[in-house]
Full PDB file with SEQRES, HELIX, SHEET, SSBOND, CRYST1, ORIGX, SCALE, CONECT and MASTER records, all heavy atoms in Angstrom:
SEQRES   1 A   50  MET ILE TYR ASN GLU ASP LYS PRO SER GLY ILE ALA PHE          
SEQRES   2 A   50  PRO LEU ILE ILE ILE LEU ILE ALA MET ALA ALA ILE VAL          
SEQRES   3 A   50  GLY GLY LEU VAL MET THR GLU GLN HIS THR MET SER ALA          
SEQRES   4 A   50  ARG VAL PHE VAL PRO PRO ALA ALA ALA GLY SER                  
HELIX    1 AA1 PRO A    8  SER A   38  1                                  31    
HELIX    2 AA2 PRO A   45  GLY A   49  1                                   5    
CRYST1    1.000    1.000    1.000  90.00  90.00  90.00 P 1           1          
ORIGX1      1.000000  0.000000  0.000000        0.00000                         
ORIGX2      0.000000  1.000000  0.000000        0.00000                         
ORIGX3      0.000000  0.000000  1.000000        0.00000                         
SCALE1      1.000000  0.000000  0.000000        0.00000                         
SCALE2      0.000000  1.000000  0.000000        0.00000                         
SCALE3      0.000000  0.000000  1.000000        0.00000                         
ATOM      1  N   MET A   1      78.641 174.145 108.963  1.00  0.00           N  
ATOM      2  CA  MET A   1      78.354 172.765 109.295  1.00  0.00           C  
ATOM      3  C   MET A   1      78.857 171.851 108.185  1.00  0.00           C  
ATOM      4  O   MET A   1      78.739 172.182 107.019  1.00  0.00           O  
ATOM      5  CB  MET A   1      76.853 172.561 109.433  1.00  0.00           C  
ATOM      6  CG  MET A   1      76.285 173.114 110.701  1.00  0.00           C  
ATOM      7  SD  MET A   1      74.681 172.382 110.895  1.00  0.00           S  
ATOM      8  CE  MET A   1      73.766 173.818 111.319  1.00  0.00           C  
ATOM      9  N   ILE A   2      79.348 170.696 108.608  1.00  0.00           N  
ATOM     10  CA  ILE A   2      79.847 169.700 107.654  1.00  0.00           C  
ATOM     11  C   ILE A   2      79.001 168.440 107.802  1.00  0.00           C  
ATOM     12  O   ILE A   2      78.810 167.935 108.900  1.00  0.00           O  
ATOM     13  CB  ILE A   2      81.337 169.390 107.926  1.00  0.00           C  
ATOM     14  CG1 ILE A   2      82.175 170.661 107.742  1.00  0.00           C  
ATOM     15  CG2 ILE A   2      81.807 168.289 106.990  1.00  0.00           C  
ATOM     16  CD1 ILE A   2      83.620 170.472 108.133  1.00  0.00           C  
ATOM     17  N   TYR A   3      78.483 167.978 106.682  1.00  0.00           N  
ATOM     18  CA  TYR A   3      77.676 166.765 106.691  1.00  0.00           C  
ATOM     19  C   TYR A   3      78.463 165.650 106.019  1.00  0.00           C  
ATOM     20  O   TYR A   3      78.987 165.820 104.927  1.00  0.00           O  
ATOM     21  CB  TYR A   3      76.363 166.987 105.925  1.00  0.00           C  
ATOM     22  CG  TYR A   3      75.461 168.012 106.566  1.00  0.00           C  
ATOM     23  CD1 TYR A   3      75.377 169.306 106.065  1.00  0.00           C  
ATOM     24  CD2 TYR A   3      74.706 167.671 107.683  1.00  0.00           C  
ATOM     25  CE1 TYR A   3      74.551 170.246 106.650  1.00  0.00           C  
ATOM     26  CE2 TYR A   3      73.879 168.609 108.279  1.00  0.00           C  
ATOM     27  CZ  TYR A   3      73.803 169.889 107.769  1.00  0.00           C  
ATOM     28  OH  TYR A   3      72.985 170.806 108.355  1.00  0.00           O  
ATOM     29  N   ASN A   4      78.526 164.531 106.683  1.00  0.00           N  
ATOM     30  CA  ASN A   4      79.175 163.358 106.084  1.00  0.00           C  
ATOM     31  C   ASN A   4      78.169 162.635 105.202  1.00  0.00           C  
ATOM     32  O   ASN A   4      77.068 162.337 105.641  1.00  0.00           O  
ATOM     33  CB  ASN A   4      79.676 162.403 107.171  1.00  0.00           C  
ATOM     34  CG  ASN A   4      80.827 163.008 107.951  1.00  0.00           C  
ATOM     35  OD1 ASN A   4      81.550 163.838 107.426  1.00  0.00           O  
ATOM     36  ND2 ASN A   4      80.981 162.580 109.191  1.00  0.00           N  
ATOM     37  N   GLU A   5      78.552 162.379 103.991  1.00  0.00           N  
ATOM     38  CA  GLU A   5      77.649 161.708 103.057  1.00  0.00           C  
ATOM     39  C   GLU A   5      78.085 160.267 102.852  1.00  0.00           C  
ATOM     40  O   GLU A   5      78.713 159.926 101.859  1.00  0.00           O  
ATOM     41  CB  GLU A   5      77.614 162.450 101.723  1.00  0.00           C  
ATOM     42  CG  GLU A   5      76.994 163.827 101.839  1.00  0.00           C  
ATOM     43  CD  GLU A   5      76.784 164.466 100.487  1.00  0.00           C  
ATOM     44  OE1 GLU A   5      76.747 163.727  99.488  1.00  0.00           O  
ATOM     45  OE2 GLU A   5      76.648 165.689 100.436  1.00  0.00           O  
ATOM     46  N   ASP A   6      77.753 159.412 103.792  1.00  0.00           N  
ATOM     47  CA  ASP A   6      78.012 157.985 103.646  1.00  0.00           C  
ATOM     48  C   ASP A   6      76.757 157.347 103.067  1.00  0.00           C  
ATOM     49  O   ASP A   6      75.706 157.361 103.690  1.00  0.00           O  
ATOM     50  CB  ASP A   6      78.329 157.348 105.002  1.00  0.00           C  
ATOM     51  CG  ASP A   6      79.663 157.864 105.556  1.00  0.00           C  
ATOM     52  OD1 ASP A   6      80.519 158.239 104.735  1.00  0.00           O  
ATOM     53  OD2 ASP A   6      79.807 157.868 106.785  1.00  0.00           O  
ATOM     54  N   LYS A   7      76.871 156.789 101.866  1.00  0.00           N  
ATOM     55  CA  LYS A   7      75.688 156.235 101.219  1.00  0.00           C  
ATOM     56  C   LYS A   7      75.862 154.769 100.798  1.00  0.00           C  
ATOM     57  O   LYS A   7      75.419 154.389  99.729  1.00  0.00           O  
ATOM     58  CB  LYS A   7      75.320 157.072  99.995  1.00  0.00           C  
ATOM     59  CG  LYS A   7      74.865 158.464 100.342  1.00  0.00           C  
ATOM     60  CD  LYS A   7      74.341 159.162  99.119  1.00  0.00           C  
ATOM     61  CE  LYS A   7      73.824 160.539  99.480  1.00  0.00           C  
ATOM     62  NZ  LYS A   7      73.275 161.227  98.332  1.00  0.00           N  
ATOM     63  N   PRO A   8      76.496 153.938 101.587  1.00  0.00           N  
ATOM     64  CA  PRO A   8      76.531 152.536 101.178  1.00  0.00           C  
ATOM     65  C   PRO A   8      75.153 151.882 101.273  1.00  0.00           C  
ATOM     66  O   PRO A   8      74.793 151.046 100.479  1.00  0.00           O  
ATOM     67  CB  PRO A   8      77.511 151.882 102.128  1.00  0.00           C  
ATOM     68  CG  PRO A   8      77.644 152.806 103.273  1.00  0.00           C  
ATOM     69  CD  PRO A   8      77.271 154.179 102.765  1.00  0.00           C  
ATOM     70  N   SER A   9      74.325 152.295 102.246  1.00  0.00           N  
ATOM     71  CA  SER A   9      72.983 151.721 102.373  1.00  0.00           C  
ATOM     72  C   SER A   9      72.064 152.256 101.276  1.00  0.00           C  
ATOM     73  O   SER A   9      71.119 151.586 100.882  1.00  0.00           O  
ATOM     74  CB  SER A   9      72.398 152.043 103.739  1.00  0.00           C  
ATOM     75  OG  SER A   9      72.269 153.438 103.894  1.00  0.00           O  
ATOM     76  N   GLY A  10      72.333 153.450 100.772  1.00  0.00           N  
ATOM     77  CA  GLY A  10      71.525 154.006  99.693  1.00  0.00           C  
ATOM     78  C   GLY A  10      71.705 153.252  98.390  1.00  0.00           C  
ATOM     79  O   GLY A  10      70.825 153.235  97.547  1.00  0.00           O  
ATOM     80  N   ILE A  11      72.842 152.617  98.219  1.00  0.00           N  
ATOM     81  CA  ILE A  11      73.096 151.826  97.009  1.00  0.00           C  
ATOM     82  C   ILE A  11      72.548 150.412  97.183  1.00  0.00           C  
ATOM     83  O   ILE A  11      72.068 149.814  96.239  1.00  0.00           O  
ATOM     84  CB  ILE A  11      74.614 151.794  96.711  1.00  0.00           C  
ATOM     85  CG1 ILE A  11      75.085 153.199  96.373  1.00  0.00           C  
ATOM     86  CG2 ILE A  11      74.926 150.830  95.582  1.00  0.00           C  
ATOM     87  CD1 ILE A  11      76.586 153.324  96.234  1.00  0.00           C  
ATOM     88  N   ALA A  12      72.594 149.891  98.398  1.00  0.00           N  
ATOM     89  CA  ALA A  12      72.167 148.517  98.654  1.00  0.00           C  
ATOM     90  C   ALA A  12      70.656 148.359  98.481  1.00  0.00           C  
ATOM     91  O   ALA A  12      70.190 147.334  97.989  1.00  0.00           O  
ATOM     92  CB  ALA A  12      72.575 148.085 100.056  1.00  0.00           C  
ATOM     93  N   PHE A  13      69.881 149.364  98.867  1.00  0.00           N  
ATOM     94  CA  PHE A  13      68.419 149.241  98.793  1.00  0.00           C  
ATOM     95  C   PHE A  13      67.914 149.056  97.358  1.00  0.00           C  
ATOM     96  O   PHE A  13      67.186 148.103  97.087  1.00  0.00           O  
ATOM     97  CB  PHE A  13      67.749 150.442  99.468  1.00  0.00           C  
ATOM     98  CG  PHE A  13      66.260 150.376  99.433  1.00  0.00           C  
ATOM     99  CD1 PHE A  13      65.583 149.454 100.206  1.00  0.00           C  
ATOM    100  CD2 PHE A  13      65.530 151.225  98.609  1.00  0.00           C  
ATOM    101  CE1 PHE A  13      64.202 149.386 100.178  1.00  0.00           C  
ATOM    102  CE2 PHE A  13      64.154 151.163  98.581  1.00  0.00           C  
ATOM    103  CZ  PHE A  13      63.487 150.245  99.357  1.00  0.00           C  
ATOM    104  N   PRO A  14      68.307 149.904  96.391  1.00  0.00           N  
ATOM    105  CA  PRO A  14      67.851 149.673  95.010  1.00  0.00           C  
ATOM    106  C   PRO A  14      68.385 148.358  94.431  1.00  0.00           C  
ATOM    107  O   PRO A  14      67.711 147.715  93.648  1.00  0.00           O  
ATOM    108  CB  PRO A  14      68.406 150.858  94.224  1.00  0.00           C  
ATOM    109  CG  PRO A  14      68.696 151.895  95.239  1.00  0.00           C  
ATOM    110  CD  PRO A  14      69.031 151.157  96.495  1.00  0.00           C  
ATOM    111  N   LEU A  15      69.587 147.966  94.859  1.00  0.00           N  
ATOM    112  CA  LEU A  15      70.165 146.715  94.371  1.00  0.00           C  
ATOM    113  C   LEU A  15      69.322 145.534  94.831  1.00  0.00           C  
ATOM    114  O   LEU A  15      69.060 144.611  94.054  1.00  0.00           O  
ATOM    115  CB  LEU A  15      71.604 146.579  94.872  1.00  0.00           C  
ATOM    116  CG  LEU A  15      72.393 145.398  94.315  1.00  0.00           C  
ATOM    117  CD1 LEU A  15      72.552 145.550  92.808  1.00  0.00           C  
ATOM    118  CD2 LEU A  15      73.747 145.318  94.982  1.00  0.00           C  
ATOM    119  N   ILE A  16      68.857 145.555  96.068  1.00  0.00           N  
ATOM    120  CA  ILE A  16      68.003 144.481  96.583  1.00  0.00           C  
ATOM    121  C   ILE A  16      66.674 144.453  95.835  1.00  0.00           C  
ATOM    122  O   ILE A  16      66.173 143.383  95.475  1.00  0.00           O  
ATOM    123  CB  ILE A  16      67.793 144.655  98.102  1.00  0.00           C  
ATOM    124  CG1 ILE A  16      69.109 144.408  98.832  1.00  0.00           C  
ATOM    125  CG2 ILE A  16      66.705 143.728  98.608  1.00  0.00           C  
ATOM    126  CD1 ILE A  16      69.068 144.764 100.300  1.00  0.00           C  
ATOM    127  N   ILE A  17      66.106 145.611  95.566  1.00  0.00           N  
ATOM    128  CA  ILE A  17      64.839 145.681  94.830  1.00  0.00           C  
ATOM    129  C   ILE A  17      65.003 145.116  93.418  1.00  0.00           C  
ATOM    130  O   ILE A  17      64.144 144.377  92.919  1.00  0.00           O  
ATOM    131  CB  ILE A  17      64.327 147.143  94.777  1.00  0.00           C  
ATOM    132  CG1 ILE A  17      64.043 147.661  96.191  1.00  0.00           C  
ATOM    133  CG2 ILE A  17      63.102 147.256  93.894  1.00  0.00           C  
ATOM    134  CD1 ILE A  17      62.978 146.885  96.929  1.00  0.00           C  
ATOM    135  N   ILE A  18      66.112 145.432  92.770  1.00  0.00           N  
ATOM    136  CA  ILE A  18      66.369 144.921  91.416  1.00  0.00           C  
ATOM    137  C   ILE A  18      66.515 143.408  91.440  1.00  0.00           C  
ATOM    138  O   ILE A  18      65.985 142.703  90.578  1.00  0.00           O  
ATOM    139  CB  ILE A  18      67.619 145.608  90.812  1.00  0.00           C  
ATOM    140  CG1 ILE A  18      67.296 147.072  90.520  1.00  0.00           C  
ATOM    141  CG2 ILE A  18      68.083 144.885  89.553  1.00  0.00           C  
ATOM    142  CD1 ILE A  18      68.509 147.899  90.145  1.00  0.00           C  
ATOM    143  N   LEU A  19      67.225 142.872  92.429  1.00  0.00           N  
ATOM    144  CA  LEU A  19      67.404 141.423  92.526  1.00  0.00           C  
ATOM    145  C   LEU A  19      66.070 140.712  92.778  1.00  0.00           C  
ATOM    146  O   LEU A  19      65.806 139.655  92.210  1.00  0.00           O  
ATOM    147  CB  LEU A  19      68.407 141.085  93.631  1.00  0.00           C  
ATOM    148  CG  LEU A  19      69.857 141.459  93.324  1.00  0.00           C  
ATOM    149  CD1 LEU A  19      70.737 141.190  94.538  1.00  0.00           C  
ATOM    150  CD2 LEU A  19      70.367 140.690  92.119  1.00  0.00           C  
ATOM    151  N   ILE A  20      65.231 141.296  93.618  1.00  0.00           N  
ATOM    152  CA  ILE A  20      63.908 140.707  93.879  1.00  0.00           C  
ATOM    153  C   ILE A  20      63.061 140.727  92.614  1.00  0.00           C  
ATOM    154  O   ILE A  20      62.372 139.753  92.294  1.00  0.00           O  
ATOM    155  CB  ILE A  20      63.212 141.447  95.039  1.00  0.00           C  
ATOM    156  CG1 ILE A  20      63.940 141.151  96.355  1.00  0.00           C  
ATOM    157  CG2 ILE A  20      61.748 141.046  95.136  1.00  0.00           C  
ATOM    158  CD1 ILE A  20      63.450 141.972  97.521  1.00  0.00           C  
ATOM    159  N   ALA A  21      63.123 141.828  91.866  1.00  0.00           N  
ATOM    160  CA  ALA A  21      62.354 141.926  90.622  1.00  0.00           C  
ATOM    161  C   ALA A  21      62.838 140.898  89.594  1.00  0.00           C  
ATOM    162  O   ALA A  21      62.030 140.257  88.915  1.00  0.00           O  
ATOM    163  CB  ALA A  21      62.466 143.337  90.051  1.00  0.00           C  
ATOM    164  N   MET A  22      64.150 140.710  89.499  1.00  0.00           N  
ATOM    165  CA  MET A  22      64.694 139.716  88.569  1.00  0.00           C  
ATOM    166  C   MET A  22      64.265 138.305  88.963  1.00  0.00           C  
ATOM    167  O   MET A  22      63.919 137.488  88.100  1.00  0.00           O  
ATOM    168  CB  MET A  22      66.224 139.821  88.511  1.00  0.00           C  
ATOM    169  CG  MET A  22      66.717 141.072  87.813  1.00  0.00           C  
ATOM    170  SD  MET A  22      68.498 141.260  87.881  1.00  0.00           S  
ATOM    171  CE  MET A  22      69.002 139.891  86.861  1.00  0.00           C  
ATOM    172  N   ALA A  23      64.277 138.023  90.259  1.00  0.00           N  
ATOM    173  CA  ALA A  23      63.851 136.707  90.737  1.00  0.00           C  
ATOM    174  C   ALA A  23      62.372 136.478  90.429  1.00  0.00           C  
ATOM    175  O   ALA A  23      61.966 135.369  90.053  1.00  0.00           O  
ATOM    176  CB  ALA A  23      64.114 136.580  92.231  1.00  0.00           C  
ATOM    177  N   ALA A  24      61.557 137.521  90.558  1.00  0.00           N  
ATOM    178  CA  ALA A  24      60.129 137.400  90.256  1.00  0.00           C  
ATOM    179  C   ALA A  24      59.907 137.149  88.767  1.00  0.00           C  
ATOM    180  O   ALA A  24      59.050 136.343  88.383  1.00  0.00           O  
ATOM    181  CB  ALA A  24      59.399 138.663  90.697  1.00  0.00           C  
ATOM    182  N   ILE A  25      60.674 137.813  87.921  1.00  0.00           N  
ATOM    183  CA  ILE A  25      60.543 137.618  86.473  1.00  0.00           C  
ATOM    184  C   ILE A  25      60.941 136.195  86.086  1.00  0.00           C  
ATOM    185  O   ILE A  25      60.243 135.523  85.325  1.00  0.00           O  
ATOM    186  CB  ILE A  25      61.390 138.658  85.706  1.00  0.00           C  
ATOM    187  CG1 ILE A  25      60.778 140.043  85.887  1.00  0.00           C  
ATOM    188  CG2 ILE A  25      61.503 138.295  84.226  1.00  0.00           C  
ATOM    189  CD1 ILE A  25      61.651 141.168  85.382  1.00  0.00           C  
ATOM    190  N   VAL A  26      62.058 135.723  86.630  1.00  0.00           N  
ATOM    191  CA  VAL A  26      62.510 134.364  86.322  1.00  0.00           C  
ATOM    192  C   VAL A  26      61.495 133.343  86.838  1.00  0.00           C  
ATOM    193  O   VAL A  26      61.177 132.374  86.146  1.00  0.00           O  
ATOM    194  CB  VAL A  26      63.918 134.108  86.915  1.00  0.00           C  
ATOM    195  CG1 VAL A  26      64.305 132.641  86.810  1.00  0.00           C  
ATOM    196  CG2 VAL A  26      64.952 134.975  86.205  1.00  0.00           C  
ATOM    197  N   GLY A  27      60.971 133.562  88.039  1.00  0.00           N  
ATOM    198  CA  GLY A  27      59.960 132.660  88.582  1.00  0.00           C  
ATOM    199  C   GLY A  27      58.707 132.637  87.730  1.00  0.00           C  
ATOM    200  O   GLY A  27      58.118 131.578  87.504  1.00  0.00           O  
ATOM    201  N   GLY A  28      58.299 133.785  87.241  1.00  0.00           N  
ATOM    202  CA  GLY A  28      57.136 133.854  86.363  1.00  0.00           C  
ATOM    203  C   GLY A  28      57.363 133.119  85.058  1.00  0.00           C  
ATOM    204  O   GLY A  28      56.476 132.426  84.547  1.00  0.00           O  
ATOM    205  N   LEU A  29      58.554 133.237  84.501  1.00  0.00           N  
ATOM    206  CA  LEU A  29      58.865 132.523  83.260  1.00  0.00           C  
ATOM    207  C   LEU A  29      58.876 131.016  83.476  1.00  0.00           C  
ATOM    208  O   LEU A  29      58.408 130.255  82.622  1.00  0.00           O  
ATOM    209  CB  LEU A  29      60.222 132.985  82.715  1.00  0.00           C  
ATOM    210  CG  LEU A  29      60.248 134.401  82.145  1.00  0.00           C  
ATOM    211  CD1 LEU A  29      61.675 134.799  81.794  1.00  0.00           C  
ATOM    212  CD2 LEU A  29      59.366 134.497  80.914  1.00  0.00           C  
ATOM    213  N   VAL A  30      59.391 130.578  84.604  1.00  0.00           N  
ATOM    214  CA  VAL A  30      59.424 129.143  84.902  1.00  0.00           C  
ATOM    215  C   VAL A  30      58.003 128.613  85.066  1.00  0.00           C  
ATOM    216  O   VAL A  30      57.669 127.545  84.550  1.00  0.00           O  
ATOM    217  CB  VAL A  30      60.269 128.868  86.166  1.00  0.00           C  
ATOM    218  CG1 VAL A  30      60.085 127.443  86.663  1.00  0.00           C  
ATOM    219  CG2 VAL A  30      61.739 129.130  85.880  1.00  0.00           C  
ATOM    220  N   MET A  31      57.154 129.354  85.761  1.00  0.00           N  
ATOM    221  CA  MET A  31      55.772 128.916  85.942  1.00  0.00           C  
ATOM    222  C   MET A  31      55.032 128.872  84.604  1.00  0.00           C  
ATOM    223  O   MET A  31      54.265 127.966  84.335  1.00  0.00           O  
ATOM    224  CB  MET A  31      55.032 129.853  86.903  1.00  0.00           C  
ATOM    225  CG  MET A  31      55.565 129.796  88.317  1.00  0.00           C  
ATOM    226  SD  MET A  31      55.411 128.177  89.071  1.00  0.00           S  
ATOM    227  CE  MET A  31      53.642 128.122  89.293  1.00  0.00           C  
ATOM    228  N   THR A  32      55.274 129.835  83.740  1.00  0.00           N  
ATOM    229  CA  THR A  32      54.633 129.873  82.421  1.00  0.00           C  
ATOM    230  C   THR A  32      55.117 128.717  81.564  1.00  0.00           C  
ATOM    231  O   THR A  32      54.343 128.095  80.849  1.00  0.00           O  
ATOM    232  CB  THR A  32      54.934 131.211  81.719  1.00  0.00           C  
ATOM    233  OG1 THR A  32      54.513 132.262  82.580  1.00  0.00           O  
ATOM    234  CG2 THR A  32      54.208 131.315  80.401  1.00  0.00           C  
ATOM    235  N   GLU A  33      56.389 128.408  81.639  1.00  0.00           N  
ATOM    236  CA  GLU A  33      56.958 127.331  80.833  1.00  0.00           C  
ATOM    237  C   GLU A  33      56.371 125.985  81.242  1.00  0.00           C  
ATOM    238  O   GLU A  33      56.078 125.157  80.394  1.00  0.00           O  
ATOM    239  CB  GLU A  33      58.477 127.301  81.001  1.00  0.00           C  
ATOM    240  CG  GLU A  33      59.157 126.237  80.168  1.00  0.00           C  
ATOM    241  CD  GLU A  33      60.654 126.231  80.342  1.00  0.00           C  
ATOM    242  OE1 GLU A  33      61.191 127.179  80.926  1.00  0.00           O  
ATOM    243  OE2 GLU A  33      61.281 125.258  79.901  1.00  0.00           O  
ATOM    244  N   GLN A  34      56.158 125.765  82.517  1.00  0.00           N  
ATOM    245  CA  GLN A  34      55.588 124.500  82.974  1.00  0.00           C  
ATOM    246  C   GLN A  34      54.156 124.335  82.489  1.00  0.00           C  
ATOM    247  O   GLN A  34      53.739 123.258  82.122  1.00  0.00           O  
ATOM    248  CB  GLN A  34      55.629 124.436  84.504  1.00  0.00           C  
ATOM    249  CG  GLN A  34      57.031 124.256  85.040  1.00  0.00           C  
ATOM    250  CD  GLN A  34      57.072 124.248  86.558  1.00  0.00           C  
ATOM    251  OE1 GLN A  34      56.051 124.454  87.198  1.00  0.00           O  
ATOM    252  NE2 GLN A  34      58.246 124.029  87.119  1.00  0.00           N  
ATOM    253  N   HIS A  35      53.375 125.433  82.441  1.00  0.00           N  
ATOM    254  CA  HIS A  35      51.992 125.328  81.984  1.00  0.00           C  
ATOM    255  C   HIS A  35      51.928 125.024  80.488  1.00  0.00           C  
ATOM    256  O   HIS A  35      51.078 124.269  80.060  1.00  0.00           O  
ATOM    257  CB  HIS A  35      51.229 126.620  82.290  1.00  0.00           C  
ATOM    258  CG  HIS A  35      50.937 126.778  83.747  1.00  0.00           C  
ATOM    259  ND1 HIS A  35      50.193 125.873  84.453  1.00  0.00           N  
ATOM    260  CD2 HIS A  35      51.293 127.728  84.637  1.00  0.00           C  
ATOM    261  CE1 HIS A  35      50.107 126.252  85.707  1.00  0.00           C  
ATOM    262  NE2 HIS A  35      50.774 127.392  85.849  1.00  0.00           N  
ATOM    263  N   THR A  36      52.824 125.578  79.687  1.00  0.00           N  
ATOM    264  CA  THR A  36      52.787 125.311  78.249  1.00  0.00           C  
ATOM    265  C   THR A  36      53.214 123.879  77.953  1.00  0.00           C  
ATOM    266  O   THR A  36      52.726 123.270  77.023  1.00  0.00           O  
ATOM    267  CB  THR A  36      53.680 126.296  77.481  1.00  0.00           C  
ATOM    268  OG1 THR A  36      54.991 126.233  78.001  1.00  0.00           O  
ATOM    269  CG2 THR A  36      53.146 127.704  77.562  1.00  0.00           C  
ATOM    270  N   MET A  37      54.113 123.331  78.750  1.00  0.00           N  
ATOM    271  CA  MET A  37      54.548 121.956  78.534  1.00  0.00           C  
ATOM    272  C   MET A  37      53.405 120.975  78.830  1.00  0.00           C  
ATOM    273  O   MET A  37      53.247 119.998  78.143  1.00  0.00           O  
ATOM    274  CB  MET A  37      55.750 121.628  79.438  1.00  0.00           C  
ATOM    275  CG  MET A  37      57.021 122.302  79.012  1.00  0.00           C  
ATOM    276  SD  MET A  37      57.562 121.660  77.423  1.00  0.00           S  
ATOM    277  CE  MET A  37      59.099 122.508  77.253  1.00  0.00           C  
ATOM    278  N   SER A  38      52.602 121.242  79.849  1.00  0.00           N  
ATOM    279  CA  SER A  38      51.527 120.330  80.205  1.00  0.00           C  
ATOM    280  C   SER A  38      50.365 120.407  79.214  1.00  0.00           C  
ATOM    281  O   SER A  38      49.520 119.527  79.188  1.00  0.00           O  
ATOM    282  CB  SER A  38      51.030 120.627  81.623  1.00  0.00           C  
ATOM    283  OG  SER A  38      50.475 121.908  81.680  1.00  0.00           O  
ATOM    284  N   ALA A  39      50.302 121.442  78.386  1.00  0.00           N  
ATOM    285  CA  ALA A  39      49.199 121.614  77.454  1.00  0.00           C  
ATOM    286  C   ALA A  39      49.414 120.834  76.148  1.00  0.00           C  
ATOM    287  O   ALA A  39      48.507 120.709  75.349  1.00  0.00           O  
ATOM    288  CB  ALA A  39      49.009 123.091  77.141  1.00  0.00           C  
ATOM    289  N   ARG A  40      50.594 120.282  75.936  1.00  0.00           N  
ATOM    290  CA  ARG A  40      50.860 119.559  74.693  1.00  0.00           C  
ATOM    291  C   ARG A  40      50.150 118.206  74.703  1.00  0.00           C  
ATOM    292  O   ARG A  40      50.081 117.529  75.720  1.00  0.00           O  
ATOM    293  CB  ARG A  40      52.366 119.351  74.525  1.00  0.00           C  
ATOM    294  CG  ARG A  40      53.084 120.632  74.238  1.00  0.00           C  
ATOM    295  CD  ARG A  40      54.521 120.373  73.914  1.00  0.00           C  
ATOM    296  NE  ARG A  40      55.215 121.617  73.636  1.00  0.00           N  
ATOM    297  CZ  ARG A  40      56.483 121.700  73.321  1.00  0.00           C  
ATOM    298  NH1 ARG A  40      57.222 120.618  73.253  1.00  0.00           N  
ATOM    299  NH2 ARG A  40      57.033 122.866  73.074  1.00  0.00           N  
ATOM    300  N   VAL A  41      49.667 117.802  73.553  1.00  0.00           N  
ATOM    301  CA  VAL A  41      48.969 116.531  73.413  1.00  0.00           C  
ATOM    302  C   VAL A  41      49.733 115.670  72.418  1.00  0.00           C  
ATOM    303  O   VAL A  41      50.065 116.114  71.332  1.00  0.00           O  
ATOM    304  CB  VAL A  41      47.520 116.762  72.930  1.00  0.00           C  
ATOM    305  CG1 VAL A  41      46.806 115.422  72.728  1.00  0.00           C  
ATOM    306  CG2 VAL A  41      46.776 117.648  73.899  1.00  0.00           C  
ATOM    307  N   PHE A  42      50.020 114.437  72.819  1.00  0.00           N  
ATOM    308  CA  PHE A  42      50.738 113.520  71.942  1.00  0.00           C  
ATOM    309  C   PHE A  42      49.757 112.850  70.990  1.00  0.00           C  
ATOM    310  O   PHE A  42      48.754 112.261  71.405  1.00  0.00           O  
ATOM    311  CB  PHE A  42      51.478 112.468  72.781  1.00  0.00           C  
ATOM    312  CG  PHE A  42      52.165 111.431  71.932  1.00  0.00           C  
ATOM    313  CD1 PHE A  42      53.299 111.741  71.222  1.00  0.00           C  
ATOM    314  CD2 PHE A  42      51.651 110.148  71.849  1.00  0.00           C  
ATOM    315  CE1 PHE A  42      53.929 110.786  70.445  1.00  0.00           C  
ATOM    316  CE2 PHE A  42      52.275 109.208  71.070  1.00  0.00           C  
ATOM    317  CZ  PHE A  42      53.418 109.507  70.373  1.00  0.00           C  
ATOM    318  N   VAL A  43      50.065 112.916  69.690  1.00  0.00           N  
ATOM    319  CA  VAL A  43      49.231 112.262  68.676  1.00  0.00           C  
ATOM    320  C   VAL A  43      50.081 111.205  67.986  1.00  0.00           C  
ATOM    321  O   VAL A  43      51.103 111.537  67.377  1.00  0.00           O  
ATOM    322  CB  VAL A  43      48.709 113.278  67.646  1.00  0.00           C  
ATOM    323  CG1 VAL A  43      47.880 112.576  66.571  1.00  0.00           C  
ATOM    324  CG2 VAL A  43      47.915 114.364  68.341  1.00  0.00           C  
ATOM    325  N   PRO A  44      49.698 109.946  68.085  1.00  0.00           N  
ATOM    326  CA  PRO A  44      50.491 108.890  67.430  1.00  0.00           C  
ATOM    327  C   PRO A  44      50.478 109.043  65.904  1.00  0.00           C  
ATOM    328  O   PRO A  44      49.457 109.460  65.333  1.00  0.00           O  
ATOM    329  CB  PRO A  44      49.770 107.585  67.839  1.00  0.00           C  
ATOM    330  CG  PRO A  44      48.863 107.949  68.942  1.00  0.00           C  
ATOM    331  CD  PRO A  44      48.589 109.414  68.829  1.00  0.00           C  
ATOM    332  N   PRO A  45      51.560 108.720  65.225  1.00  0.00           N  
ATOM    333  CA  PRO A  45      51.615 108.862  63.765  1.00  0.00           C  
ATOM    334  C   PRO A  45      50.594 107.975  63.052  1.00  0.00           C  
ATOM    335  O   PRO A  45      50.088 108.328  62.003  1.00  0.00           O  
ATOM    336  CB  PRO A  45      53.030 108.413  63.399  1.00  0.00           C  
ATOM    337  CG  PRO A  45      53.805 108.471  64.673  1.00  0.00           C  
ATOM    338  CD  PRO A  45      52.823 108.317  65.786  1.00  0.00           C  
ATOM    339  N   ALA A  46      50.240 106.824  63.611  1.00  0.00           N  
ATOM    340  CA  ALA A  46      49.278 105.913  62.972  1.00  0.00           C  
ATOM    341  C   ALA A  46      47.881 106.540  62.936  1.00  0.00           C  
ATOM    342  O   ALA A  46      47.141 106.372  61.972  1.00  0.00           O  
ATOM    343  CB  ALA A  46      49.235 104.571  63.704  1.00  0.00           C  
ATOM    344  N   ALA A  47      47.497 107.267  63.973  1.00  0.00           N  
ATOM    345  CA  ALA A  47      46.176 107.877  64.022  1.00  0.00           C  
ATOM    346  C   ALA A  47      46.078 109.066  63.051  1.00  0.00           C  
ATOM    347  O   ALA A  47      45.015 109.363  62.533  1.00  0.00           O  
ATOM    348  CB  ALA A  47      45.870 108.348  65.440  1.00  0.00           C  
ATOM    349  N   ALA A  48      47.187 109.711  62.778  1.00  0.00           N  
ATOM    350  CA  ALA A  48      47.162 110.867  61.884  1.00  0.00           C  
ATOM    351  C   ALA A  48      46.969 110.444  60.437  1.00  0.00           C  
ATOM    352  O   ALA A  48      46.391 111.177  59.635  1.00  0.00           O  
ATOM    353  CB  ALA A  48      48.451 111.668  62.039  1.00  0.00           C  
ATOM    354  N   GLY A  49      47.412 109.231  60.051  1.00  0.00           N  
ATOM    355  CA  GLY A  49      47.302 108.773  58.670  1.00  0.00           C  
ATOM    356  C   GLY A  49      45.935 108.231  58.323  1.00  0.00           C  
ATOM    357  O   GLY A  49      45.574 108.130  57.163  1.00  0.00           O  
ATOM    358  N   SER A  50      45.121 107.856  59.293  1.00  0.00           N  
ATOM    359  CA  SER A  50      43.823 107.242  58.994  1.00  0.00           C  
ATOM    360  C   SER A  50      42.776 108.255  58.627  1.00  0.00           C  
ATOM    361  O   SER A  50      42.641 109.260  59.186  1.00  0.00           O  
ATOM    362  CB  SER A  50      43.284 106.473  60.188  1.00  0.00           C  
ATOM    363  OG  SER A  50      44.245 105.789  60.871  1.00  0.00           O  
TER     364      SER A  50                                                      
MASTER        0    0    0    2    0    0    0    6  363    1    0    4          
END                                                                             
């Protein structure tokens, strides 16, 4: 018996999973960055000297 080993779909599946994981990591970093920016408090220089 001869089996044909066509595996283009076998390569595409892990590639899609990797791309989804990368998108999730980038999305998580963007969400984290927005929260740290909103936590900053502006202090005027005049109030710091008094």
